[in-house]
Structures are given as structure tokens and as C-alpha cells.
DSSP file (Angstrom, degrees, kcal/mol; ACC not computed):
  #  RESIDUE AA STRUCTURE BP1 BP2  ACC     N-H-->O    O-->H-N    N-H-->O    O-->H-N    TCO  KAPPA ALPHA  PHI   PSI    X-CA   Y-CA   Z-CA
    1    1 A M     >        0   0    0      0, 0.0     4,-2.1     0, 0.0     5,-0.2   0.000 360.0 360.0 360.0 -37.4    0.0    0.0    0.0
    2    2 A T  H  >  +     0   0    0      1,-0.2     4,-2.4     2,-0.2     5,-0.2   0.916 360.0  52.6 -59.4 -43.9    2.9    2.4    0.8
    3    3 A F  H  > S+     0   0    0      1,-0.2     4,-2.8     2,-0.2    -1,-0.2   0.901 107.6  51.5 -60.2 -42.4    4.3    1.9   -2.8
    4    4 A V  H  > S+     0   0    0      2,-0.2     4,-2.3     1,-0.2    -1,-0.2   0.933 111.3  46.7 -62.6 -46.6    0.9    2.8   -4.4
    5    5 A R  H  X S+     0   0    0     -4,-2.1     4,-1.9     1,-0.2    -1,-0.2   0.915 114.7  46.7 -62.0 -43.4    0.6    6.0   -2.4
    6    6 A V  H  X S+     0   0    0     -4,-2.4     4,-2.6     2,-0.2    -2,-0.2   0.910 111.1  52.0 -66.5 -42.1    4.2    7.1   -3.1
    7    7 A K  H  X S+     0   0    0     -4,-2.8     4,-1.9    -5,-0.2    -2,-0.2   0.906 108.7  50.8 -62.4 -41.8    3.8    6.3   -6.8
    8    8 A L  H  X S+     0   0    0     -4,-2.3     4,-0.8     1,-0.2    -1,-0.2   0.905 111.5  48.0 -62.3 -41.1    0.7    8.4   -7.0
    9    9 A K  H >< S+     0   0    0     -4,-1.9     3,-1.0     1,-0.2     4,-0.3   0.927 110.1  51.9 -64.4 -44.8    2.4   11.3   -5.4
   10   10 A L  H >< S+     0   0    0     -4,-2.6     3,-1.4     1,-0.3    -1,-0.2   0.846 101.3  61.7 -62.2 -34.5    5.4   11.0   -7.7
   11   11 A E  H 3< S+     0   0    0     -4,-1.9    -1,-0.3     1,-0.3    -2,-0.2   0.804 103.7  49.8 -62.4 -28.3    3.2   11.0  -10.7
   12   12 A S  T << S+     0   0    0     -3,-1.0    -1,-0.3    -4,-0.8     2,-0.2   0.473  98.7  88.5 -88.9  -1.8    2.0   14.5   -9.8
   13   13 A M  S <  S-     0   0    0     -3,-1.4     3,-0.1    -4,-0.3     6,-0.0  -0.657  80.0-112.8-100.0 152.8    5.6   15.8   -9.3
   14   14 A A    >   -     0   0    0     -2,-0.2     3,-1.7     1,-0.1    45,-0.3  -0.504  44.4 -90.9 -77.5 149.0    7.9   17.4  -11.9
   15   15 A P  T 3  S+     0   0    0      0, 0.0    -1,-0.1     0, 0.0     3,-0.1  -0.323 112.5  30.4 -57.6 140.8   11.1   15.5  -12.9
   16   16 A G  T 3  S+     0   0    0      1,-0.4     2,-0.2    -3,-0.1    -2,-0.0   0.300  91.4 120.0  91.8  -9.0   14.1   16.4  -10.7
   17   17 A T    <   -     0   0    0     -3,-1.7    42,-2.7    41,-0.0    -1,-0.4  -0.506  56.4-129.5 -86.4 160.2   12.0   17.2   -7.6
   18   18 A T  E     -A   58   0A   0     40,-0.2     2,-0.4    -2,-0.2    40,-0.2  -0.787  12.6-158.6-112.0 154.0   12.5   15.3   -4.3
   19   19 A L  E     -A   57   0A   0     38,-2.6    38,-2.4    -2,-0.3     2,-0.5  -0.997   8.9-147.1-130.2 131.5   10.1   13.5   -2.0
   20   20 A R  E     -A   56   0A   0     -2,-0.4     2,-0.4    36,-0.2    36,-0.2  -0.874  17.3-171.6-100.0 131.5   10.6   12.7    1.6
   21   21 A I  E     -A   55   0A   0     34,-3.1    34,-3.1    -2,-0.5     2,-0.5  -0.987  15.0-147.2-127.9 124.9    9.0    9.5    2.9
   22   22 A R  E     -A   54   0A   0     -2,-0.4     2,-0.3    32,-0.2    32,-0.2  -0.822  26.3-174.2 -93.2 125.0    8.8    8.5    6.5
   23   23 A L  E     -A   53   0A   0     30,-3.1    30,-2.9    -2,-0.5     2,-0.2  -0.900  21.7-135.6-123.0 146.5    8.9    4.7    6.8
   24   24 A N      > -     0   0    0     -2,-0.3     5,-0.6    28,-0.2    28,-0.1  -0.599  42.2 -92.7 -87.0 159.9    8.6    2.2    9.6
   25   25 A A  T   5S+     0   0    0     26,-0.4     2,-0.3    -2,-0.2    -1,-0.1  -0.248  88.6  47.1 -65.7 161.3   11.0   -0.7    9.8
   26   26 A G  T  >5S-     0   0    0      1,-0.2     4,-1.9     2,-0.1     3,-0.2  -0.807 111.7  -4.3 109.5-148.1   10.0   -4.0    8.2
   27   27 A E  H  >5S+     0   0    0     -2,-0.3     4,-2.7     1,-0.2     5,-0.4   0.871 129.2  51.2 -57.2 -46.4    8.6   -4.7    4.7
   28   28 A P  H  >5S+     0   0    0      0, 0.0     4,-2.4     0, 0.0    -1,-0.2   0.926 112.1  48.1 -58.9 -41.7    8.2   -1.0    3.5
   29   29 A L  H  4<S+     0   0    0     -5,-0.6    -2,-0.2    -3,-0.2    -4,-0.1   0.856 116.0  44.3 -66.1 -35.0   11.8   -0.2    4.5
   30   30 A E  H  < S+     0   0    0     -4,-1.9     4,-0.4     1,-0.1    -1,-0.2   0.873 125.9  27.7 -76.5 -38.0   13.1   -3.3    2.7
   31   31 A N  H  X S+     0   0    0     -4,-2.7     4,-2.6    -5,-0.2     5,-0.2   0.814 104.4  68.4 -99.9 -33.9   11.0   -3.1   -0.5
   32   32 A L  H  X S+     0   0    0     -4,-2.4     4,-2.6    -5,-0.4     5,-0.3   0.916  98.8  49.2 -62.5 -47.9   10.2    0.6   -1.2
   33   33 A P  H  > S+     0   0    0      0, 0.0     4,-1.9     0, 0.0    -1,-0.2   0.926 115.4  45.5 -56.8 -43.5   13.7    1.9   -2.0
   34   34 A R  H  > S+     0   0    0     -4,-0.4     4,-2.1     1,-0.2    -2,-0.2   0.921 113.0  49.7 -65.0 -44.7   14.2   -1.0   -4.5
   35   35 A S  H  X S+     0   0    0     -4,-2.6     4,-1.1     1,-0.2    -1,-0.2   0.889 110.4  50.1 -63.4 -39.5   10.8   -0.6   -6.1
   36   36 A L  H  <>S+     0   0    0     -4,-2.6     5,-2.5    -5,-0.2     4,-0.2   0.880 108.8  52.1 -68.4 -36.9   11.3    3.1   -6.6
   37   37 A Q  H ><5S+     0   0    0     -4,-1.9     3,-1.5    -5,-0.3    -1,-0.2   0.897 106.6  53.8 -63.6 -39.4   14.7    2.5   -8.2
   38   38 A E  H 3<5S+     0   0    0     -4,-2.1    -1,-0.2     1,-0.3    -2,-0.2   0.780 105.1  55.5 -64.7 -26.1   13.1    0.0  -10.6
   39   39 A E  T 3<5S-     0   0    0     -4,-1.1    -1,-0.3    -3,-0.2    -2,-0.2   0.457 128.7 -97.9 -84.6  -2.7   10.5    2.8  -11.5
   40   40 A G  T < 5S+     0   0    0     -3,-1.5    -3,-0.2     1,-0.3     2,-0.2   0.508  79.9 133.0 100.6   5.5   13.4    5.1  -12.4
   41   41 A C      < -     0   0    0     -5,-2.5     2,-0.5    -6,-0.1    -1,-0.3  -0.520  51.6-129.0 -85.6 157.7   13.7    7.2   -9.2
   42   42 A R  E     -B   58   0A   0     16,-2.4    16,-2.8    -2,-0.2     2,-0.7  -0.931  13.5-134.0-108.4 126.6   17.0    7.9   -7.5
   43   43 A V  E     -B   57   0A   0     -2,-0.5    14,-0.2    14,-0.2     3,-0.1  -0.708  23.7-178.7 -78.1 114.4   17.4    7.2   -3.8
   44   44 A V  E     -     0   0A   0     12,-2.6     2,-0.3    -2,-0.7    13,-0.2   0.900  61.9 -18.5 -81.4 -45.6   19.0   10.3   -2.4
   45   45 A S  E     -B   56   0A   0     11,-1.6    11,-2.7     2,-0.0     2,-0.3  -0.992  44.1-162.2-159.6 158.7   19.3    9.1    1.2
   46   46 A L  E     +B   55   0A   0     -2,-0.3     2,-0.3     9,-0.2     9,-0.2  -0.913  29.5 161.8-144.9 114.5   17.9    6.7    3.7
   47   47 A A  E     -B   54   0A   0      7,-2.1     7,-3.2    -2,-0.3     2,-0.2  -0.963  42.3-101.3-139.5 151.5   18.5    7.5    7.4
   48   48 A S  E     -B   53   0A   0     -2,-0.3     5,-0.3     5,-0.2     2,-0.1  -0.488  29.0-172.3 -68.2 139.2   17.2    6.6   10.8
   49   49 A D  E >   -B   52   0A   0      3,-3.2     3,-1.0    -2,-0.2     2,-0.6  -0.586  56.7 -76.7-133.6  68.4   14.9    9.2   12.2
   50   50 A G  T 3  S-     0   0    0      1,-0.2    -1,-0.1    -2,-0.1    -2,-0.0  -0.653 115.7  -4.0  75.7-117.9   14.3    8.0   15.8
   51   51 A D  T 3  S+     0   0    0     -2,-0.6   -26,-0.4    -3,-0.1    -1,-0.2   0.374 137.4  40.7 -91.3   4.5   11.8    5.1   15.7
   52   52 A A  E <  S- B   0  49A   0     -3,-1.0    -3,-3.2   -28,-0.1     2,-0.3  -0.665  81.4-111.2-133.8-170.6   11.3    5.4   11.9
   53   53 A F  E     -AB  23  48A   0    -30,-2.9   -30,-3.1    -5,-0.3     2,-0.6  -0.956  14.4-139.8-130.1 149.0   13.4    6.0    8.8
   54   54 A L  E     -AB  22  47A   0     -7,-3.2    -7,-2.1    -2,-0.3     2,-0.5  -0.949  17.6-169.8-112.6 117.8   13.5    8.9    6.4
   55   55 A L  E     -AB  21  46A   0    -34,-3.1   -34,-3.1    -2,-0.6     2,-0.5  -0.922   1.9-166.0-107.2 126.8   13.8    8.0    2.7
   56   56 A V  E     +AB  20  45A   0    -11,-2.7   -12,-2.6    -2,-0.5   -11,-1.6  -0.968  11.8 179.1-115.6 124.5   14.5   10.8    0.2
   57   57 A V  E     -AB  19  43A   0    -38,-2.4   -38,-2.6    -2,-0.5     2,-0.5  -0.917  20.1-142.7-124.5 150.6   13.9   10.1   -3.5
   58   58 A E  E      AB  18  42A   0    -16,-2.8   -16,-2.4    -2,-0.3   -40,-0.2  -0.938 360.0 360.0-111.2 132.5   14.3   12.1   -6.6
   59   59 A K              0   0    0    -42,-2.7   -41,-0.1    -2,-0.5    -1,-0.1   0.484 360.0 360.0 -74.9 360.0   11.9   11.7   -9.5
């Protein structure tokens, strides 16, 4: 479900813009960065943010 929401948001964004995504540990953290790269996005950073993680991707 996370991937679908992120993909819909990215579709409304201009190329070259960045999106910050807050993720919980587990399946979203394991799969979302890889899936977004397969869709042509660039993972700018992935860092721990307390009890969650902050993923920054560029469209």
C-alpha cells in the first residue's frame, strides 16, 4: 500500500524534484527503495529518524 501512495504522489511531481517519505521498519523499508529505483527514481538518502526511517527520493 505504501508503494501505491508514493507512486501516485510521484506522478504529480515534476522530474528532478525530491520527495521525503517516513517509513517504519520492516517490509516497507526493505521493499520501497528497491521498487522506486526500478521505477526510475534515484534514492538520495535513507537515514534513521528516531523510531522510523526517512527516505528521500528524486523523481
